[in-house]
PAZA-695440 format. One record per atom (N, C-alpha, C): y, z, x. Coordinates in steps of 0.1 Angstrom, whole numbers, plus 5000, padded with zeros to 4 digits. Last residue first. Example, Ala and Ser with C-alpha at 12.3 -4.5 7.8 and 13.67 -1.06 7.14 Angstrom:
BEGIN
497850715128;498950715137;500050795129;494350785132;495550785123;496750785132;
***
This chain:
BEGIN
480251064793;479350944787;479950854776;481451364780;480951284792;479951174784;484151514768;482851444765;482651354775;485251854778;485651714780;484351664775;486552104758;485652064767;485551924766;488852354749;488752204751;487652164761;489852594725;488852544735;488752414736;492552764715;491952634715;490952604727;493553004699;492952994709;492352854706;496653124681;495453014680;495252994694;497653374661;497453304674;496353214671;499853514635;498853504643;498653424656;501453384606;501453514614;499953474622;503153064604;502253174600;502153264609;504752884618;504952934603;503853004597;502452824640;503752784635;503852814621;500653064661;500852984651;502252944643;501053094696;501153144684;501253024673;498152994718;499852984715;499853054700;496352894745;496652974736;498152984732;493552684757;495252694754;495252814743;491352664780;491752724767;492952734768;489352374795;490352504796;490652564782;487052184812;487752194802;488752324804;484852174830;486152064834;486952094822;483352394834;482952284824;484052154825;484852574848;483552514851;482852384845;486552634826;487252554836;485952494844;485152794808;485752664803;486052544814;484753004824;483552904821;484152794816;487353094826;486753054838;485252954834;487753184803;488653064809;488053014819;486153354799;486053254791;486953164796;486853554817;485853504819;485653374812;489353624805;489553564817;488153504821;488853744781;489653604781;489353534793;487453984791;486853854783;487253744783;488754164807;487954074814;487353954804;490054384797;490554264804;490054184809;488654614785;488654614802;489554474807;490254824760;489654714766;489354714780;491055054745;489755034750;489054924756;493754964739;493655064744;492255104749;494754614744;493854694738;493554844743;495854444761;496654494753;496254614744;494854364796;494754354778;495554464773;493854234826;494954244817;494554254802;491654204841;491954344840;493254354832;492653854852;491453964852;492354124849;494553644829;494353724844;493353824841;495353554807;493953504812;493853574827;497753674800;496853694792;495353664797;500253614814;499153704820;497953734815;501953464802;501553414816;500353514819;502153574777;501653484776;501053424793;503553844776;502053844777;501553714782;506053804765;505953864783;504453884785;505753734740;506253624751;506153694764;502753814724;504053844729;504653754740;500953644701;501053664715;502453704717;499753804668;500453704679;500353744692;498754004654;500554014656;500653884664;496453784632;496853924641;498353924643;494853614621;495953664616;496653774620;493553344643;493653474636;495053504630;491753014650;493053114646;492953224641;490552844673;489952974666;491653024663;489352514678;490352594673;489952744669;488052324699;487552414689;488752514690;487451964707;488652074704;487652184694;486351754730;486151834719;486951954719;488051464745;487651624744;487151654731;488251164761;488151264750;487651364754;491051064782;489951134780;489651194768;493850954782;492750874785;491350934785;495351184778;495251134791;494251044794;493451304753;494351344761;494051274775;492251334721;492151244732;493551254740;489751544705;491151504710;491251434719;487951584675;487851504686;489551504692;487051904662;487051794661;487451724675;487152234644;486452144653;487052004651;488252544633;488452414630;487652344645;488252864617;487752774630;487752624624;490053154613;490053014609;489352934622;489553454603;489553394613;489253244608;491453694580;490653544581;490653504594;491454024582;492153904581;490953784581;492254384590;491254274589;491954144586;493354604597;493554564582;492554444582;493354734621;492254784614;492254724601;492354414637;492054564631;493454654632;493054174646;493554214634;493054344627;492154164673;493654174669;493954174655;489354184667;489954294674;491454274670;488853894662;488653994652;489454124656;489853774687;490353744672;490253864662;487953884702;489153904706;490053894691;485353764692;485653924692;487253944695;486053504696;486053554685;486153704683;485953504725;487453454719;487253494704;483553574731;484953644737;486053634727;482053374720;481953514715;483153604720;482753144736;483253154718;483053304716;481553244758;483153244758;483453214743;478953254752;479753354757;481353374758;478452964747;478353074736;479153204740;478952894770;479952824762;479452944749;476752984785;478053024789;479052984779;474452884771;474553044773;476053084776;474552604772;474952684758;475252814759;476752414790;475652504794;475952604780;476752054780;477352204786;476252294786;477451774764;476951844777;477551954780;477551764728;478251774741;477251824752;477151544699;476751654709;477451654721;480051434679;478851434686;478351554697;481251494648;481451524660;480251504668;481451434622;481151324632;481051384645;482151634609;480851624606;480351514616;484151914621;484351754618;482651724618;484852204601;484152124612;484151964610;486052484594;486552354589;485852254603;485252804582;485252704592;485652554584;486453154583;486653004574;486452914585;485353454579;485453344588;485553224578;486953794580;486053674574;486253554584;487354164592;487654004592;486453914585;486954424596;487154364582;487554234582;485954544618;487454514619;487554444603;483254544613;483954684618;485554654616;482654284612;482254384600;483154514602;483154184635;483954144625;483754234612;481354334650;482554344654;483554344642;478854234640;479154364638;480454394641;478953934647;478754004632;479154144631;478853814670;480153894669;480153954653;476653684670;476953774682;478053854678;476953484652;475953564648;476153694658;478953334662;479353424651;478153504647;477453234680;478753314685;478953394674;475653064667;475253174676;476353264679;477252894652;476452994648;475953094656;478552774676;479452854667;478452944659;476252634686;477052714694;477652814685;475852434663;474752534668;475452644674;478152294663;477952394651;476852494655;477852174688;478852244686;478852324674;474752074701;475752084689;476452184690;473951984734;474152094723;474952024712;472451894764;473151824750;473051944740;473152104791;472152064780;472951984771;473652234826;474052134813;473152104804;474452514837;473152434837;473352334822;477052594857;476552574845;475452474846;477652844876;476952734879;476252664865;479653094887;479253014875;478652894879;479353404910;479453234906;479153184895;480553704897;479453634900;479853504898;482453864887;482553804901;481553724905;481653924861;483053834863;483253784877;479854094866;479553984862;480653894863;480954304880;480154244887;479854094879;482454404856;483354344870;482154264878;480654464843;481454374837;482054324850;479454694857;478654584853;479554454848;481854874856;481454804868;480454704866;481954944831;483254854834;482654774847;479655054824;479654914818;480754854824;480155284841;478655174842;479055054837;481955394827;482455344840;481155244845;480755434804;481755364803;482155294817;478855644812;478255504805;479355424804;480455874820;479755784831;478855624824;481555934795;482255884804;481555774816;479156024783;479955894776;480855844786;478456224799;477456114798;478155984793;480456404794;480156354808;479456214808;480256474768;481456394771;481056314786;477656574767;478056454763;479256394766;478156784785;477356694789;477356564782;480056924768;480456894781;479456794785;478656974745;479656884744;480156844759;476657154759;476257024751;477456934748;478257354765;477457294775;477057154771;479057464741;480057414750;479257314760;476357534728;477257424723;478457384730;474557684736;474657574743;475557484738;473458034742;474457914734;474857814744;470858034760;471258104749;472158014740;468757754768;469457864773;470157934759;467157494780;467057584768;467557734775;468257164792;467857314794;468057434783;469156944784;467556954780;467057124782;471456904795;471556904779;470356944777;470956894822;471757014818;471557004802;469456654824;468956774826;469456884821;471856514817;470656474808;469656614810;473556534839;473956574829;472956554817;471756424860;472156574859;472656614845;471756164852;470356244852;470556374851;474156104858;473756094843;472656174842;474856154884;475456254876;474856224862;472955944895;472556084899;473356204888;474355744887;473055744881;472555894884;476655784903;476655784889;475455804881;475855724930;476255854925;476455884907;475255434923;474355544927;474755684925;477555324914;476555324905;475555424912;479155314936;479755404928;478555424917;478255164958;478555294962;478955384949;477754944943;476655004948;477055154952;480454864938;479454884925;478354954931;481354794963;481954904954;480954954945;479854574969;479654694979;480254824970;480654434948;479254454948;479254574960;483354384953;482854474940;481354504941;483454264976;484054404977;483354474964;482454004965;481554094976;482054234980;484253934944;482653994944;482154074954;486453904960;486454014952;484954054949;485553664974;485753774983;485953914973;484753504954;483553544962;484253674968;487353484942;486353564934;485353604943;488553334961;489153474958;488053554950;486953104958;486753174972;487453324970;487353014934;486053064936;486153164949;490252944937;489853064929;488553124930;489552734953;490652844960;490152994950;488352574935;487452604947;488452724954;490352514916;489152614913;488452654924;492052374931;492252504923;491152594921;490552174938;490852244948;491252394942;489952054913;488852114919;489252204931;492651964905;491852084896;490752154907;492851774926;493751914925;493052014917;490951634918;490851674931;491651804930;491951534893;490651594891;490551684905;494251384903;494451514893;492951594893;493051194916;493851304924;494251424915;491651064896;490851114906;491751214913;493950964883;493151064876;492251134884;495050804903;495950914899;494951024888;492950634908;493350714916;494150834914;493250514879;491950564884;492050674895;495950384884;495550494870;494450554876;495250214902;496250314906;495850424894;493050054893;492950144902;494050254907;495049924872;493650034868;493350094880;497149814888;497649924880;496150004874;495549624902;496149724909;496649854899;494849464881;493849534889;494249654897;497449354874;496449444863;495449534870;497949224895;498849344892;498049434883;496049034894;495849134905;496849234903;496648884872;495448944871;495549074882;499248774880;499048864869;497848964869;498648604902;499148734906;499048834896;495448414904;496748464895;497048584899;493348364915;494448284919;495648314910;491148484889;491148404903;492348354904;491048744872;491948604871;492148574887;489248994859;489548924869;490048784865;489749304842;489349154839;490149094853;488049614849;489149494847;488749354849;486849904853;486649784847;488049744844;485850084882;487150044873;486649934865;483850194899;483550194887;484750154876;484750184926;485550304918;484950304902;483549954934;483050084940;483450204933;485149764919;483449784919;483149944924;487549824929;487449834917;485749884915;487049714959;487449864955;487049904941;486249464951;485449544958;485649664956;488849374940;487549354935;486549454937;490449424965;490749504950;489349474943;489249244980;489249384983;489549464971;490148994967;488449014970;488449194973;492749014969;492049014954;490549054956;493348964995;493649104987;492749124974;492448744998;491548845005;491848984996;494348594982;492948594978;492048704986;496648674997;496348744984;495048724980;495948535021;495848695021;495948755006;496248275011;495148325016;494948505017;498948275002;497648254994;496348314998;500448305024;500748395015;499348395005;500248135044;500648275048;500648355037;499047915034;498347965044;498648105047;500847855016;499347885011;498747925021;502947835033;502947945022;501647975017;502347565044;502547725052;502547835044;502247415023;501047425032;501347565038;504947425016;503947455006;502847485013;506247335040;506347485035;505447525025;505147085038;504947155049;505047305047;506346995012;504846995015;504547065029;509047015019;508547075008;507047105010;509446825040;509546975044;508947055035;508446605026;507646645034;507946785040;510646595007;509546615003;508146655015;512946565027;512846695020;511446695014;512446325038;512146425047;512046555038;512646165013;511446175021;511046305031;515246215010;514146245001;512846255007;516346085034;516346235031;515446275021;515445805029;514845925042;515046025040;517045755007;515545785007;514845855017;519445775021;518945875007;517645875004;519545555037;519645725041;519145825029;519045375021;518145405027;518345545034;521545415007;520345404998;519245445008;523445345026;523345485021;522245495012;522745085033;522545185041;522545305034;523344975007;522044945013;521945075023;526245045007;525345084999;524045064999;526744865029;527145025027;526345095019;526444635019;525544685029;525644835032;527944624998;526744594996;525844655008;530344615008;529944735003;528344724998;530244355023;530344485031;529844615023;530044205000;529144195009;528944335017;532944264990;531744294983;530444294992;534444155012;534344305009;533344374999;533843895012;533343975023;533444105019;535043854987;533443814989;533143885000;537743884992;537043964983;535343964984;537843685010;538243815014;537643925007;537643454995;536843485004;536743615012;540043504977;538743494973;537543524983;541943464996;541743604988;540543604982;541643185003;541443285011;541443425007;542143074976;540943054982;540543164997;544943154974;544143184962;542843204969;545942974995;546243134996;545043214985;545442744986;544842785001;544842944998;547142734964;545542724962;544642734977;549542734976;549142854968;547442854967;549742484987;549542614997;549142724988;549742324965;548542334976;548442454984;552042384955;550942424948;549642404956;553942304974;553842444973;552342484965;553242014973;552842074985;552842244981;554341994946;553141964949;552442024962;557142074951;556142154943;554842114942;558041844966;557841984972;557142094964;558141664950;557041654957;556941784966;560141734932;558741734927;557741714938;562041754949;561841864945;560341864937;562541464954;561941554965;561541664962;563141414929;562041354931;561441424945;565941534930;564741594919;563341534923;567041394948;566841524951;565841594941;567441154933;566541164946;566241294948;568841234911;567341184908;566641184920;571241294923;570541394918;569141354916;571841064933;571641164945;570941284937;572540924909;571240874918;570940984928;574541074901;573341054895;572241004903;577341264905;576241174915;574841174911;578541414890;578541284888;577941194897;578441674899;579441604905;579541464900;576041764884;577541814881;578741744887;574341644900;574641564886;575741644883;574441784923;574841644924;575041604911;573742044913;575142004919;575241864919;571041974907;571842024896;573342004899;569641934932;569941814919;571041854909;570242174943;571042054947;570841944938;568242324932;569842344929;570442234931;566042194939;566442174923;567842224922;566042274964;566342114961;566342104946;565942544965;567242464971;567142324965;563342554956;564542604947;565842544950;561942444976;561842384965;563042434955;562842624996;563242504999;563042424986;561742854986;562742864988;563442714990;558842794989;559242804974;561042794974;558742785016;558442665009;559142664995;559043055025;559942955026;559842835020;556843155010;558043215006;558943075011;554643045020;554743015006;556143045004;554843135047;555142975046;555242965028;554443405040;555743385045;555943205043;551543395031;552643435023;554043425028;549643305049;550443205042;551543245035;548943555061;549543455069;550143355061;547143645040;548343725044;549443635054;545043495042;545943485030;547143555033;543843555068;544643415065;545343415055;544543875064;543843775072;544743645068;545144055034;544944025048;544543905054;546744235009;546344105012;546344085027;547544464993;546744475007;546144345012;549344434972;547844424972;546944424982;551844414983;551444544978;549944544977;552144114985;552244204996;551644344995;551944074958;550944024969;550944114981;554444164948;552744204944;551844194955;555944024960;555944174964;554844244959;555643784947;555743804963;555443944968;556043854922;554643784926;554443824940;558943904921;557944014917;556343944923;559943654931;560143784938;558943874936;559243484907;558343474921;558743574933;560843634887;559443614888;558643614900;563043554898;562843684897;561343704898;563243284894;563343324908;562943494908;563043234867;561843184877;561843264892;565343314858;564143394853;563143364865;566743124868;567143244873;565943314871;565642894851;565542894867;565943024872;566242944824;564642964830;564742964846;568642784822;568642934822;567442994826;568942514819;569042594833;568742734835;569242424792;568042424799;567742484815;571742474788;570742584783;569442564788;573142264794;573142394804;571942494802;572641934789;572742084782;572242184791;572341684797;573441754801;573541894793;569841564794;570841584783;572041634787;568841434816;568741374805;569741404798;569141694833;569841564839;569841464826;567741884820;569041904822;569841774826;565141774823;565841764809;567041784809;565041824850;564641684845;565541684831;564842104851;565942024857;565941874851;562442154837;563842204831;565042114834;560242094850;560842014841;561942034836;559542304867;560142224872;560842104864;557942484854;559442494850;560042384860;555542514866;555642434854;557142404848;556142704887;555842544889;556042434875;555542924871;556842874877;556942754880;552942904861;554042914851;555542864857;551742924885;551442784878;552642774866;552343194888;552843104898;552842954893;550843314865;552443344865;553143224876;548343254873;549143204860;550443194861;548243384898;548043244897;548743184884;548443644889;549643574896;549443434896;546043674874;547443694866;548543624875;544143634894;544443534882;545643544876;544943834912;545243724914;545243584905;544544074895;546044024899;546043864905;541744044893;542544014880;544043974885;541144054922;540743924914;541643924901;541844324924;542544214930;542344064926;540044414906;541444444905;542144344911;537744374921;537844314907;539344344903;538044514945;537844374943;538044294930;538144784935;539144724943;539344554941;535644784924;537044804914;538244754920;534344784944;533944734934;535244684926;534844994962;535044884966;534944764956;534445224941;535745194946;536045044952;531745184937;532745164927;534045154931;530945224965;530645104960;531345084945;531845504969;532445394975;532045254969;530245634948;531845634948;532545524955;527745594953;528245554943;529945534940;527945744978;527445584978;527945544965;528545984970;529345934981;528945784978;526146064955;527746044948;528645964957;523946034974;524145944962;525445924957;525046264991;524946084994;524846014982;524546464971;525946424978;526046294984;522046444968;523046444957;524046394961;520946514994;520646394986;521446354975;522546784996;522346665006;522246535002;521046894976;522546914975;522846784982;518346904986;518546824971;520146814972;518747055008;518046915010;518546854997;519447284997;520547235008;520047075009;517147384984;518547364975;519447264983;515447395004;515247304997;516347254990;516747615017;516547505025;516447405015;516447824996;517647775001;517647645010;513547844997;514547794983;515847734987;513347955022;512847805019;513447765006;514748205020;515148095030;514647985024;513248315000;514748294994;515148195006;510948365013;510748255002;512448234996;511648545031;511348395035;511348315026;512548765015;513448705024;512948525028;509948805005;511148764995;512248705002;508648855026;508048775019;509348735010;510049125033;509748995044;509648875034;509249285014;510749235013;510749125022;506549285014;506849235002;508449185005;505549425036;505449275037;506249225025;505949695031;506849635043;506749505041;504349725010;505649765008;506649725022;501749665021;502549565011;503749625009;501649865040;501849735043;502349665033;501150085019;502350075030;502549945036;498850015007;499950004999;501450005009;
***
């Protein structure tokens, strides 16, 4: 578990780094794709925009040339309204020329712009001269100037066609370059994708070797441990969920085992103390019982002797014998308490044990005026236990309940059933009396040896009963009744099998 605790953070870091690396590769591929698309779109939009501008400019330029007929109309009609478009044509040509420069024209097309400008200026000056000659009355000179202007217009149109062709070739070259760049980026994207795929495959193989194999080994060890510990779990090969379920089942088993071991250690410590007390009690009992036996015989001899007035001697002998018998009983109870308990398990019915305990306490219940009320679970299964020891424990608890209600008496209520606690099924035998209950100051001490609240009690009955139940893996709980007078002593015995 410690190795896992150290390994899991490292594994998380490595997985995070691997995920980050894959994310970076995917981001690079996506960025290349976006850059390629942006560049291709930018070049294509630029080329298309330039072609649209050229088409518009060509139309405008051809419109300018189409205005060459206005001068001829003026020469025929003498109406100066025909000359109004000439000023507009000059402005439009200036705008076209500015747009051509601003559009980023380069190469041979850019070299033609100064020539087109100078030729247009010559063409415009020829039209202006034809108008001046006509205004001066020199009609033949005006016709000659107009003829030269028409010839200049044809030359200017040829220049513009050359310019248009040069622009078209430049745009084609830009599109070809864009296609080359796009192809290069596509190849780079494909190469990056392949590198990412190969990297992911390599990482996958690495993690399969570094993670999957240890997990499989761990699963095999967990399965082996579960089989050795008799833990029933569902196996899911290759699934971490199944592994977690197995770990949880084994952890619960270990917790239960640890609880059992803690209880066994406590019992062992208790037995060691009892062993020491037993050894001392045996020696002390031997030293006490031998003189007591002599004293008892002496008192009996004294009681049988025939002398005159024997009333005082008889009373003294009787009192002495009674006290000697009480000390003997106390010593024997002490010796019984210190004896190690070794249950001899048999499968017995709880109802049968209760019958035997009730028979053993008949006299005590009659003397205290108590009666019995039984409420037993008919489905209660037989239990593996030592019938003599459990009967002794039940007898002690029943006698204690009857004595607690003396001299007024009352009802002793007995209930049996099944109790499930901590995943373990237990037989529950509850004995409730109608006595004064348990005082708060006595709750912690009531199962201690030699503790009693009765004037004639020895204080060993409940302590012996608790020891018997603990030897069977159970215990006795004691509490006051809720809403009623009296106490409840609940004996719990584990069900095995």
